[in-house]
C-alpha positions, 0 to 999 in steps of 0.5 A, a space after each residue: 545557460 538557459 533555464 530548463 522548461 518546467 514540467 507540469 505536475 501532470 507530466 511529472 506524474 505521467 513520468 513517475 507512472 511510466 517509471 513505476 510501470 517499467 520497474 514493475 515490468 522488469 521485476 516481473 520478467 526476471 527468470 528464476 535461477 537454479 534453486 528457486 531464487 530470483 536474480 536481483 540484477 540484470 546485466 547488459 550485453 557486455 560483462 563489464 561491472 558498470 553495466 549491472 543494474 540492480 532492480 527493486 524487489 517486490 514482496 510477493 504479498 503485495 499487489 499493484 492495482 488490486 487486492 493482494 492474496 490474504 487481504 481482507 477486501 470485505 473489511 476495507 473495500 475501495 471507497 467510492 471515487 477512489 483509485 486502488 493503487 496497491 495493497 499488501 497482506 502479511 500474516 503475523 507469525 504465531 498470532 492467536 487469534 490469527 492476524 494480518 498486517 495490511 496496507 491499502 494505498 489509494 488515490 482520491 480527488 476528494 479533499 483530505 477531510 472528505 477522505 478521512 470522513 469517507 474511510 471513517 464511515 467505512 471503519 465505523 460500519 465495521 465496528 472500529 472506533 477512532 482513537 487519538 493519533 500520533 503526532 503528524 509526520 508530514 502528512 496532511 491529515 491522519 486518524 487512528 482506529 481500533 476494535 476488539 474482535 472476539 473469536 473462538 481462539 481469543 480476542 484480536 486487538 485490531 488497529 489501523 492508521 489512516 494517513 492522507 497526503 495532499 499532493 495538490 491535484 489528488 490525495 494519496 491515502 495509506 491505510 495500514 495496521 493489523 487486523 483479524 486474518 480473513 477466514 481461510 487464511 
């Protein structure tokens, strides 16, 4: 059997982007069923059970290519030269002062340490301080940051973890944690 030709990394990334776009388009095109529930599967032209395909569900508190509602964009702007991939923002129930769990996903052509330095500069400028990080878990590099923010209703303990994965052509960056909820959230 002849060997299959290997696709270049760019072609693999292109195929992954097309698959993601198709999944997002399909998820965004579902109708709302009676009672306000969204269907979680699509059935083909015949009623056979094998024709049912389950689509991924996407959290309404997330956004692809932009900032999710309630995401503190002024706290974590997209660093220069980076591409914003996705964000999410979920209020933490019954937190005083109000806090939000966030995730910011980026892509960057900078090296892993350059990305950490760039994000670290943004966080330091916002009053965060670096703390020791947990053991590496398959990431190329990571840092952790905290700050205490006094408000009228108490002090918010904020923490962010910055993880960088080097895929050879670019660095995929994830910044996740809990921060003070933006005013008006």
